[in-house]
PDB file as gemmi writes it, atoms N, CA and C in Angstrom:
CRYST1    1.000    1.000    1.000  90.00  90.00  90.00 P 1                      
ATOM      1  N   MET A   1      79.312 119.204 151.484  1.00  0.00           N  
ATOM      2  CA  MET A   1      79.985 120.481 151.225  1.00  0.00           C  
ATOM      3  C   MET A   1      81.262 120.276 150.413  1.00  0.00           C  
ATOM      4  N   ASP A   2      81.978 119.193 150.653  1.00  0.00           N  
ATOM      5  CA  ASP A   2      83.257 119.002 149.969  1.00  0.00           C  
ATOM      6  C   ASP A   2      83.120 118.906 148.454  1.00  0.00           C  
ATOM      7  N   LYS A   3      82.024 118.374 147.974  1.00  0.00           N  
ATOM      8  CA  LYS A   3      81.818 118.225 146.532  1.00  0.00           C  
ATOM      9  C   LYS A   3      80.977 119.354 145.948  1.00  0.00           C  
ATOM     10  N   MET A   4      80.568 120.293 146.783  1.00  0.00           N  
ATOM     11  CA  MET A   4      79.712 121.392 146.335  1.00  0.00           C  
ATOM     12  C   MET A   4      80.484 122.320 145.399  1.00  0.00           C  
ATOM     13  N   LYS A   5      79.801 122.765 144.365  1.00  0.00           N  
ATOM     14  CA  LYS A   5      80.362 123.723 143.419  1.00  0.00           C  
ATOM     15  C   LYS A   5      79.561 125.027 143.533  1.00  0.00           C  
ATOM     16  N   LEU A   6      80.116 126.100 143.006  1.00  0.00           N  
ATOM     17  CA  LEU A   6      79.430 127.393 143.085  1.00  0.00           C  
ATOM     18  C   LEU A   6      78.016 127.315 142.530  1.00  0.00           C  
ATOM     19  N   LYS A   7      77.829 126.594 141.429  1.00  0.00           N  
ATOM     20  CA  LYS A   7      76.495 126.508 140.829  1.00  0.00           C  
ATOM     21  C   LYS A   7      75.492 125.839 141.769  1.00  0.00           C  
ATOM     22  N   ASP A   8      75.971 125.034 142.705  1.00  0.00           N  
ATOM     23  CA  ASP A   8      75.089 124.364 143.659  1.00  0.00           C  
ATOM     24  C   ASP A   8      74.535 125.317 144.714  1.00  0.00           C  
ATOM     25  N   THR A   9      75.038 126.536 144.757  1.00  0.00           N  
ATOM     26  CA  THR A   9      74.607 127.504 145.770  1.00  0.00           C  
ATOM     27  C   THR A   9      73.562 128.481 145.246  1.00  0.00           C  
ATOM     28  N   ILE A  10      73.191 128.349 143.990  1.00  0.00           N  
ATOM     29  CA  ILE A  10      72.287 129.320 143.364  1.00  0.00           C  
ATOM     30  C   ILE A  10      70.934 129.383 144.072  1.00  0.00           C  
ATOM     31  N   GLU A  11      70.332 128.238 144.326  1.00  0.00           N  
ATOM     32  CA  GLU A  11      69.014 128.221 144.979  1.00  0.00           C  
ATOM     33  C   GLU A  11      69.063 128.902 146.345  1.00  0.00           C  
ATOM     34  N   LEU A  12      70.132 128.645 147.088  1.00  0.00           N  
ATOM     35  CA  LEU A  12      70.285 129.297 148.393  1.00  0.00           C  
ATOM     36  C   LEU A  12      70.444 130.803 148.223  1.00  0.00           C  
ATOM     37  N   MET A  13      71.215 131.193 147.226  1.00  0.00           N  
ATOM     38  CA  MET A  13      71.537 132.600 147.004  1.00  0.00           C  
ATOM     39  C   MET A  13      70.295 133.433 146.683  1.00  0.00           C  
ATOM     40  N   ILE A  14      69.324 132.849 146.007  1.00  0.00           N  
ATOM     41  CA  ILE A  14      68.153 133.620 145.591  1.00  0.00           C  
ATOM     42  C   ILE A  14      66.949 133.409 146.512  1.00  0.00           C  
ATOM     43  N   SER A  15      67.168 132.733 147.616  1.00  0.00           N  
ATOM     44  CA  SER A  15      66.090 132.469 148.574  1.00  0.00           C  
ATOM     45  C   SER A  15      65.622 133.755 149.248  1.00  0.00           C  
ATOM     46  N   ASP A  16      64.370 133.755 149.673  1.00  0.00           N  
ATOM     47  CA  ASP A  16      63.846 134.870 150.462  1.00  0.00           C  
ATOM     48  C   ASP A  16      64.265 134.764 151.928  1.00  0.00           C  
ATOM     49  N   ASP A  17      64.752 133.614 152.327  1.00  0.00           N  
ATOM     50  CA  ASP A  17      65.160 133.356 153.707  1.00  0.00           C  
ATOM     51  C   ASP A  17      66.617 133.795 153.908  1.00  0.00           C  
ATOM     52  N   TYR A  18      66.836 134.734 154.813  1.00  0.00           N  
ATOM     53  CA  TYR A  18      68.200 135.252 155.006  1.00  0.00           C  
ATOM     54  C   TYR A  18      69.161 134.167 155.456  1.00  0.00           C  
ATOM     55  N   LYS A  19      68.680 133.159 156.155  1.00  0.00           N  
ATOM     56  CA  LYS A  19      69.561 132.080 156.600  1.00  0.00           C  
ATOM     57  C   LYS A  19      70.054 131.256 155.416  1.00  0.00           C  
ATOM     58  N   GLU A  20      69.210 131.076 154.439  1.00  0.00           N  
ATOM     59  CA  GLU A  20      69.619 130.357 153.224  1.00  0.00           C  
ATOM     60  C   GLU A  20      70.632 131.193 152.438  1.00  0.00           C  
ATOM     61  N   ARG A  21      70.403 132.499 152.348  1.00  0.00           N  
ATOM     62  CA  ARG A  21      71.366 133.375 151.658  1.00  0.00           C  
ATOM     63  C   ARG A  21      72.687 133.415 152.414  1.00  0.00           C  
ATOM     64  N   PHE A  22      72.620 133.388 153.737  1.00  0.00           N  
ATOM     65  CA  PHE A  22      73.817 133.351 154.568  1.00  0.00           C  
ATOM     66  C   PHE A  22      74.616 132.085 154.252  1.00  0.00           C  
ATOM     67  N   LYS A  23      73.933 130.947 154.173  1.00  0.00           N  
ATOM     68  CA  LYS A  23      74.601 129.683 153.853  1.00  0.00           C  
ATOM     69  C   LYS A  23      75.276 129.769 152.490  1.00  0.00           C  
ATOM     70  N   SER A  24      74.590 130.368 151.519  1.00  0.00           N  
ATOM     71  CA  SER A  24      75.156 130.526 150.186  1.00  0.00           C  
ATOM     72  C   SER A  24      76.445 131.340 150.239  1.00  0.00           C  
ATOM     73  N   GLU A  25      76.403 132.444 150.959  1.00  0.00           N  
ATOM     74  CA  GLU A  25      77.596 133.294 151.092  1.00  0.00           C  
ATOM     75  C   GLU A  25      78.745 132.514 151.713  1.00  0.00           C  
ATOM     76  N   TYR A  26      78.442 131.755 152.755  1.00  0.00           N  
ATOM     77  CA  TYR A  26      79.464 130.952 153.431  1.00  0.00           C  
ATOM     78  C   TYR A  26      80.032 129.901 152.477  1.00  0.00           C  
ATOM     79  N   TYR A  27      79.156 129.136 151.830  1.00  0.00           N  
ATOM     80  CA  TYR A  27      79.620 128.068 150.940  1.00  0.00           C  
ATOM     81  C   TYR A  27      80.429 128.616 149.772  1.00  0.00           C  
ATOM     82  N   GLN A  28      79.972 129.726 149.189  1.00  0.00           N  
ATOM     83  CA  GLN A  28      80.703 130.319 148.070  1.00  0.00           C  
ATOM     84  C   GLN A  28      82.097 130.767 148.505  1.00  0.00           C  
ATOM     85  N   THR A  29      82.174 131.397 149.650  1.00  0.00           N  
ATOM     86  CA  THR A  29      83.471 131.849 150.160  1.00  0.00           C  
ATOM     87  C   THR A  29      84.374 130.660 150.446  1.00  0.00           C  
ATOM     88  N   LYS A  30      83.820 129.616 151.043  1.00  0.00           N  
ATOM     89  CA  LYS A  30      84.617 128.437 151.386  1.00  0.00           C  
ATOM     90  C   LYS A  30      85.123 127.736 150.120  1.00  0.00           C  
ATOM     91  N   ILE A  31      84.288 127.625 149.104  1.00  0.00           N  
ATOM     92  CA  ILE A  31      84.700 127.010 147.839  1.00  0.00           C  
ATOM     93  C   ILE A  31      85.854 127.802 147.229  1.00  0.00           C  
ATOM     94  N   ARG A  32      85.716 129.116 147.201  1.00  0.00           N  
ATOM     95  CA  ARG A  32      86.766 129.969 146.628  1.00  0.00           C  
ATOM     96  C   ARG A  32      88.048 129.911 147.462  1.00  0.00           C  
ATOM     97  N   TYR A  33      87.884 129.893 148.775  1.00  0.00           N  
ATOM     98  CA  TYR A  33      89.046 129.812 149.672  1.00  0.00           C  
ATOM     99  C   TYR A  33      89.818 128.518 149.421  1.00  0.00           C  
ATOM    100  N   LYS A  34      89.122 127.403 149.317  1.00  0.00           N  
ATOM    101  CA  LYS A  34      89.788 126.118 149.114  1.00  0.00           C  
ATOM    102  C   LYS A  34      90.549 126.088 147.794  1.00  0.00           C  
ATOM    103  N   LYS A  35      89.971 126.674 146.743  1.00  0.00           N  
ATOM    104  CA  LYS A  35      90.654 126.721 145.449  1.00  0.00           C  
ATOM    105  C   LYS A  35      91.902 127.602 145.529  1.00  0.00           C  
ATOM    106  N   LEU A  36      91.770 128.747 146.181  1.00  0.00           N  
ATOM    107  CA  LEU A  36      92.909 129.646 146.341  1.00  0.00           C  
ATOM    108  C   LEU A  36      93.999 128.982 147.175  1.00  0.00           C  
ATOM    109  N   HIS A  37      93.610 128.320 148.239  1.00  0.00           N  
ATOM    110  CA  HIS A  37      94.569 127.623 149.104  1.00  0.00           C  
ATOM    111  C   HIS A  37      95.349 126.572 148.307  1.00  0.00           C  
ATOM    112  N   LYS A  38      94.648 125.845 147.457  1.00  0.00           N  
ATOM    113  CA  LYS A  38      95.286 124.823 146.633  1.00  0.00           C  
ATOM    114  C   LYS A  38      96.319 125.438 145.691  1.00  0.00           C  
ATOM    115  N   ILE A  39      95.991 126.586 145.108  1.00  0.00           N  
ATOM    116  CA  ILE A  39      96.934 127.282 144.234  1.00  0.00           C  
ATOM    117  C   ILE A  39      98.172 127.714 145.012  1.00  0.00           C  
ATOM    118  N   ILE A  40      97.960 128.248 146.206  1.00  0.00           N  
ATOM    119  CA  ILE A  40      99.087 128.701 147.039  1.00  0.00           C  
ATOM    120  C   ILE A  40     100.005 127.526 147.376  1.00  0.00           C  
ATOM    121  N   ILE A  41      99.425 126.409 147.791  1.00  0.00           N  
ATOM    122  CA  ILE A  41     100.220 125.231 148.142  1.00  0.00           C  
ATOM    123  C   ILE A  41     101.014 124.738 146.940  1.00  0.00           C  
ATOM    124  N   LYS A  42     100.359 124.637 145.788  1.00  0.00           N  
ATOM    125  CA  LYS A  42     101.050 124.166 144.581  1.00  0.00           C  
ATOM    126  C   LYS A  42     102.164 125.135 144.174  1.00  0.00           C  
ATOM    127  N   SER A  43     101.913 126.421 144.316  1.00  0.00           N  
ATOM    128  CA  SER A  43     102.938 127.406 143.980  1.00  0.00           C  
ATOM    129  C   SER A  43     104.139 127.249 144.902  1.00  0.00           C  
ATOM    130  N   GLN A  44     103.877 127.117 146.191  1.00  0.00           N  
ATOM    131  CA  GLN A  44     104.970 126.968 147.149  1.00  0.00           C  
ATOM    132  C   GLN A  44     105.736 125.666 146.944  1.00  0.00           C  
ATOM    133  N   ALA A  45     105.043 124.629 146.478  1.00  0.00           N  
ATOM    134  CA  ALA A  45     105.679 123.336 146.244  1.00  0.00           C  
ATOM    135  C   ALA A  45     106.361 123.263 144.879  1.00  0.00           C  
ATOM    136  N   GLY A  46     106.119 124.287 144.040  1.00  0.00           N  
ATOM    137  CA  GLY A  46     106.713 124.299 142.715  1.00  0.00           C  
ATOM    138  C   GLY A  46     106.007 123.379 141.733  1.00  0.00           C  
ATOM    139  N   THR A  47     104.751 123.037 142.004  1.00  0.00           N  
ATOM    140  CA  THR A  47     104.017 122.120 141.127  1.00  0.00           C  
ATOM    141  C   THR A  47     102.846 122.790 140.413  1.00  0.00           C  
ATOM    142  N   LEU A  48     102.743 124.087 140.513  1.00  0.00           N  
ATOM    143  CA  LEU A  48     101.667 124.816 139.841  1.00  0.00           C  
ATOM    144  C   LEU A  48     101.912 124.770 138.339  1.00  0.00           C  
ATOM    145  N   ASP A  49     100.878 124.428 137.568  1.00  0.00           N  
ATOM    146  CA  ASP A  49     101.060 124.243 136.128  1.00  0.00           C  
ATOM    147  C   ASP A  49     100.780 125.504 135.305  1.00  0.00           C  
ATOM    148  N   PHE A  50     100.784 126.640 135.960  1.00  0.00           N  
ATOM    149  CA  PHE A  50     100.685 127.913 135.256  1.00  0.00           C  
ATOM    150  C   PHE A  50     101.431 128.962 136.060  1.00  0.00           C  
ATOM    151  N   GLU A  51     101.696 130.095 135.410  1.00  0.00           N  
ATOM    152  CA  GLU A  51     102.426 131.175 136.073  1.00  0.00           C  
ATOM    153  C   GLU A  51     101.438 132.143 136.711  1.00  0.00           C  
ATOM    154  N   LEU A  52     101.668 132.480 137.960  1.00  0.00           N  
ATOM    155  CA  LEU A  52     100.802 133.427 138.662  1.00  0.00           C  
ATOM    156  C   LEU A  52     100.910 134.800 138.013  1.00  0.00           C  
ATOM    157  N   SER A  53      99.792 135.505 137.944  1.00  0.00           N  
ATOM    158  CA  SER A  53      99.799 136.836 137.346  1.00  0.00           C  
ATOM    159  C   SER A  53      99.978 137.937 138.386  1.00  0.00           C  
ATOM    160  N   CYS A  54     100.020 137.555 139.660  1.00  0.00           N  
ATOM    161  CA  CYS A  54     100.309 138.521 140.724  1.00  0.00           C  
ATOM    162  C   CYS A  54     101.212 137.836 141.750  1.00  0.00           C  
ATOM    163  N   PRO A  55     101.855 138.617 142.597  1.00  0.00           N  
ATOM    164  CA  PRO A  55     102.764 138.021 143.577  1.00  0.00           C  
ATOM    165  C   PRO A  55     102.047 137.049 144.526  1.00  0.00           C  
ATOM    166  N   LEU A  56     102.730 135.976 144.866  1.00  0.00           N  
ATOM    167  CA  LEU A  56     102.197 134.984 145.788  1.00  0.00           C  
ATOM    168  C   LEU A  56     101.792 135.626 147.110  1.00  0.00           C  
ATOM    169  N   GLU A  57     102.518 136.625 147.552  1.00  0.00           N  
ATOM    170  CA  GLU A  57     102.223 137.287 148.819  1.00  0.00           C  
ATOM    171  C   GLU A  57     100.817 137.897 148.830  1.00  0.00           C  
ATOM    172  N   ILE A  58     100.385 138.409 147.688  1.00  0.00           N  
ATOM    173  CA  ILE A  58      99.038 138.979 147.585  1.00  0.00           C  
ATOM    174  C   ILE A  58      97.996 137.876 147.750  1.00  0.00           C  
ATOM    175  N   LEU A  59      98.216 136.744 147.104  1.00  0.00           N  
ATOM    176  CA  LEU A  59      97.285 135.624 147.225  1.00  0.00           C  
ATOM    177  C   LEU A  59      97.245 135.093 148.662  1.00  0.00           C  
ATOM    178  N   GLU A  60      98.395 135.060 149.309  1.00  0.00           N  
ATOM    179  CA  GLU A  60      98.448 134.613 150.702  1.00  0.00           C  
ATOM    180  C   GLU A  60      97.676 135.578 151.612  1.00  0.00           C  
ATOM    181  N   LYS A  61      97.813 136.866 151.354  1.00  0.00           N  
ATOM    182  CA  LYS A  61      97.082 137.857 152.136  1.00  0.00           C  
ATOM    183  C   LYS A  61      95.582 137.702 151.915  1.00  0.00           C  
ATOM    184  N   GLN A  62      95.182 137.506 150.660  1.00  0.00           N  
ATOM    185  CA  GLN A  62      93.774 137.302 150.343  1.00  0.00           C  
ATOM    186  C   GLN A  62      93.244 136.071 151.068  1.00  0.00           C  
ATOM    187  N   ALA A  63      93.998 134.978 151.050  1.00  0.00           N  
ATOM    188  CA  ALA A  63      93.579 133.747 151.726  1.00  0.00           C  
ATOM    189  C   ALA A  63      93.441 133.963 153.229  1.00  0.00           C  
ATOM    190  N   CYS A  64      94.328 134.745 153.791  1.00  0.00           N  
ATOM    191  CA  CYS A  64      94.260 135.056 155.221  1.00  0.00           C  
ATOM    192  C   CYS A  64      92.968 135.799 155.551  1.00  0.00           C  
ATOM    193  N   TYR A  65      92.659 136.811 154.758  1.00  0.00           N  
ATOM    194  CA  TYR A  65      91.425 137.567 154.988  1.00  0.00           C  
ATOM    195  C   TYR A  65      90.189 136.690 154.786  1.00  0.00           C  
ATOM    196  N   MET A  66      90.233 135.853 153.768  1.00  0.00           N  
ATOM    197  CA  MET A  66      89.108 134.960 153.516  1.00  0.00           C  
ATOM    198  C   MET A  66      88.927 133.974 154.676  1.00  0.00           C  
ATOM    199  N   GLY A  67      90.041 133.466 155.195  1.00  0.00           N  
ATOM    200  CA  GLY A  67      89.977 132.554 156.338  1.00  0.00           C  
ATOM    201  C   GLY A  67      89.373 133.223 157.555  1.00  0.00           C  
ATOM    202  N   ASN A  68      89.766 134.461 157.799  1.00  0.00           N  
ATOM    203  CA  ASN A  68      89.201 135.210 158.928  1.00  0.00           C  
ATOM    204  C   ASN A  68      87.715 135.485 158.725  1.00  0.00           C  
ATOM    205  N   TYR A  69      87.336 135.772 157.483  1.00  0.00           N  
ATOM    206  CA  TYR A  69      85.928 136.016 157.168  1.00  0.00           C  
ATOM    207  C   TYR A  69      85.112 134.739 157.384  1.00  0.00           C  
ATOM    208  N   LEU A  70      85.639 133.606 156.942  1.00  0.00           N  
ATOM    209  CA  LEU A  70      84.946 132.336 157.162  1.00  0.00           C  
ATOM    210  C   LEU A  70      84.764 132.069 158.653  1.00  0.00           C  
ATOM    211  N   LYS A  71      85.787 132.344 159.420  1.00  0.00           N  
ATOM    212  CA  LYS A  71      85.693 132.153 160.879  1.00  0.00           C  
ATOM    213  C   LYS A  71      84.591 133.039 161.457  1.00  0.00           C  
ATOM    214  N   THR A  72      84.534 134.282 161.007  1.00  0.00           N  
ATOM    215  CA  THR A  72      83.501 135.204 161.473  1.00  0.00           C  
ATOM    216  C   THR A  72      82.109 134.706 161.103  1.00  0.00           C  
ATOM    217  N   LEU A  73      81.962 134.217 159.881  1.00  0.00           N  
ATOM    218  CA  LEU A  73      80.674 133.664 159.466  1.00  0.00           C  
ATOM    219  C   LEU A  73      80.302 132.437 160.306  1.00  0.00           C  
ATOM    220  N   GLU A  74      81.282 131.603 160.620  1.00  0.00           N  
ATOM    221  CA  GLU A  74      81.026 130.416 161.436  1.00  0.00           C  
ATOM    222  C   GLU A  74      80.592 130.789 162.849  1.00  0.00           C  
ATOM    223  N   ILE A  75      81.207 131.809 163.410  1.00  0.00           N  
ATOM    224  CA  ILE A  75      80.808 132.278 164.741  1.00  0.00           C  
ATOM    225  C   ILE A  75      79.387 132.825 164.690  1.00  0.00           C  
ATOM    226  N   ARG A  76      79.106 133.638 163.685  1.00  0.00           N  
ATOM    227  CA  ARG A  76      77.751 134.177 163.550  1.00  0.00           C  
ATOM    228  C   ARG A  76      76.735 133.056 163.361  1.00  0.00           C  
ATOM    229  N   ALA A  77      77.061 132.054 162.563  1.00  0.00           N  
ATOM    230  CA  ALA A  77      76.158 130.925 162.343  1.00  0.00           C  
ATOM    231  C   ALA A  77      75.890 130.202 163.660  1.00  0.00           C  
ATOM    232  N   GLU A  78      76.887 130.056 164.472  1.00  0.00           N  
ATOM    233  CA  GLU A  78      76.713 129.414 165.771  1.00  0.00           C  
ATOM    234  C   GLU A  78      75.790 130.244 166.654  1.00  0.00           C  
ATOM    235  N   ILE A  79      75.992 131.546 166.675  1.00  0.00           N  
ATOM    236  CA  ILE A  79      75.155 132.433 167.489  1.00  0.00           C  
ATOM    237  C   ILE A  79      73.711 132.416 167.007  1.00  0.00           C  
ATOM    238  N   GLU A  80      73.528 132.466 165.688  1.00  0.00           N  
ATOM    239  CA  GLU A  80      72.180 132.545 165.117  1.00  0.00           C  
ATOM    240  C   GLU A  80      71.561 131.168 164.853  1.00  0.00           C  
ATOM    241  N   LYS A  81      72.261 130.112 165.253  1.00  0.00           N  
ATOM    242  CA  LYS A  81      71.774 128.741 165.088  1.00  0.00           C  
ATOM    243  C   LYS A  81      71.475 128.415 163.626  1.00  0.00           C  
ATOM    244  N   ILE A  82      72.441 128.767 162.752  1.00  0.00           N  
ATOM    245  CA  ILE A  82      72.345 128.449 161.335  1.00  0.00           C  
ATOM    246  C   ILE A  82      73.230 127.241 161.086  1.00  0.00           C  
ATOM    247  N   GLU A  83      72.630 126.157 160.621  1.00  0.00           N  
ATOM    248  CA  GLU A  83      73.355 124.919 160.369  1.00  0.00           C  
ATOM    249  C   GLU A  83      74.117 125.039 159.044  1.00  0.00           C  
ATOM    250  N   LEU A  84      75.442 124.972 159.107  1.00  0.00           N  
ATOM    251  CA  LEU A  84      76.259 125.076 157.888  1.00  0.00           C  
ATOM    252  C   LEU A  84      76.654 123.696 157.380  1.00  0.00           C  
TER     253      LEU A  84                                                      
END                                                                             
C-alpha cells in the first residue's frame, strides 16, 4: 500500500465486486490523504516549495474529514471482513 499510486487502483475501481471497489475507494482516499498531510506538514515547517492557493486551515479541515472518513471505511471493512 505504501508504494501504491492512484493508477494502481484502476482495476479495483472497475471491478464488478463491491469489495474490490470498496478497496479502491479506501486506497484512493488514503493516497490523497497522505499527500495532503505531507503538504500540511511542509507548510507548517516552512519547507513547502510552493505557495498555497488557499488557507492552510482549509487544508487542515479537509485532512481531518478525510481522516475521519478513512476511519469509517476501516471500521466498515472490519465489520464486512474486507481485507485492506
